[in-house]
C-alpha positions as CSV (number, residue, x, y, z in Angstrom):
1,M,119.8,81.1,91.1
2,S,118.8,83.3,93.9
3,M,118.4,87.1,93.5
4,T,120.9,89.4,95.2
5,P,119.7,91.9,97.8
6,L,119.9,94.8,95.3
7,E,117.9,92.8,92.7
8,I,115.3,92.1,95.3
9,A,115.2,95.8,96.1
10,L,114.9,96.8,92.4
11,E,112.0,94.5,91.9
12,R,110.2,95.9,95.0
13,I,110.9,99.4,93.7
14,K,109.5,98.3,90.4
15,E,106.3,97.0,91.9
16,C,106.0,100.2,94.1
17,R,106.2,102.2,91.0
18,S,103.6,100.3,89.0
19,T,101.2,100.4,92.0
20,R,102.1,103.8,93.3
21,S,101.9,102.4,96.8
22,P,102.8,105.0,99.5
23,E,104.9,102.5,101.3
24,L,108.1,100.5,100.3
25,D,109.7,97.8,102.3
26,L,113.4,97.4,101.7
27,S,114.0,96.0,105.2
28,K,116.2,92.9,105.9
29,L,118.1,93.3,102.7
30,G,121.4,94.5,104.2
31,L,121.6,97.5,101.7
32,D,124.4,100.0,102.3
33,A,122.8,102.7,100.4
34,I,119.1,103.4,99.2
35,P,119.1,102.5,95.6
36,E,118.8,105.3,93.1
37,P,115.4,104.6,91.7
38,V,113.8,105.1,95.1
39,F,114.6,109.0,94.7
40,E,112.1,109.0,91.7
41,L,109.0,107.8,93.8
42,A,107.7,111.4,94.7
43,W,104.6,109.8,96.3
44,L,106.5,107.7,98.8
45,E,105.2,108.3,102.3
46,K,107.0,105.4,104.2
47,L,110.3,103.7,103.4
48,D,111.4,100.9,105.7
49,V,115.2,100.1,105.6
50,A,115.3,98.3,108.9
51,G,118.0,95.5,109.2
52,D,117.4,92.0,110.7
53,R,118.4,90.6,114.0
54,K,120.5,87.8,112.5
55,N,122.9,90.1,110.8
56,G,122.4,93.1,112.9
57,N,121.2,96.6,111.8
58,R,123.1,97.9,109.0
59,E,123.4,101.8,108.6
60,I,122.2,103.5,105.5
61,S,124.6,106.4,104.5
62,A,123.6,109.8,105.8
63,K,124.2,111.1,102.3
64,S,121.5,108.8,101.0
65,L,119.0,109.8,103.6
66,L,119.5,113.5,103.1
67,R,119.1,113.0,99.4
68,L,115.9,111.2,100.1
69,G,114.6,113.9,102.3
70,N,115.5,116.6,99.8
71,S,113.6,114.7,97.0
72,L,110.4,114.5,99.1
73,H,110.1,118.4,99.4
């Protein structure tokens, strides 16, 4: 059984948390919002949420982006 896009994102977030990587790639997952655990990654410097060409770019909610910006300060 294949994983859902959210499950894939949560796995990537878990890996980022364990390695404390400054970069997190959530691109090409078609997410509508940034998953809550991302806001706990205070060391994060780069978050990639780009869409893919096949499905077009999906917009991340402005509320999620503002919250992310506030959590990095």
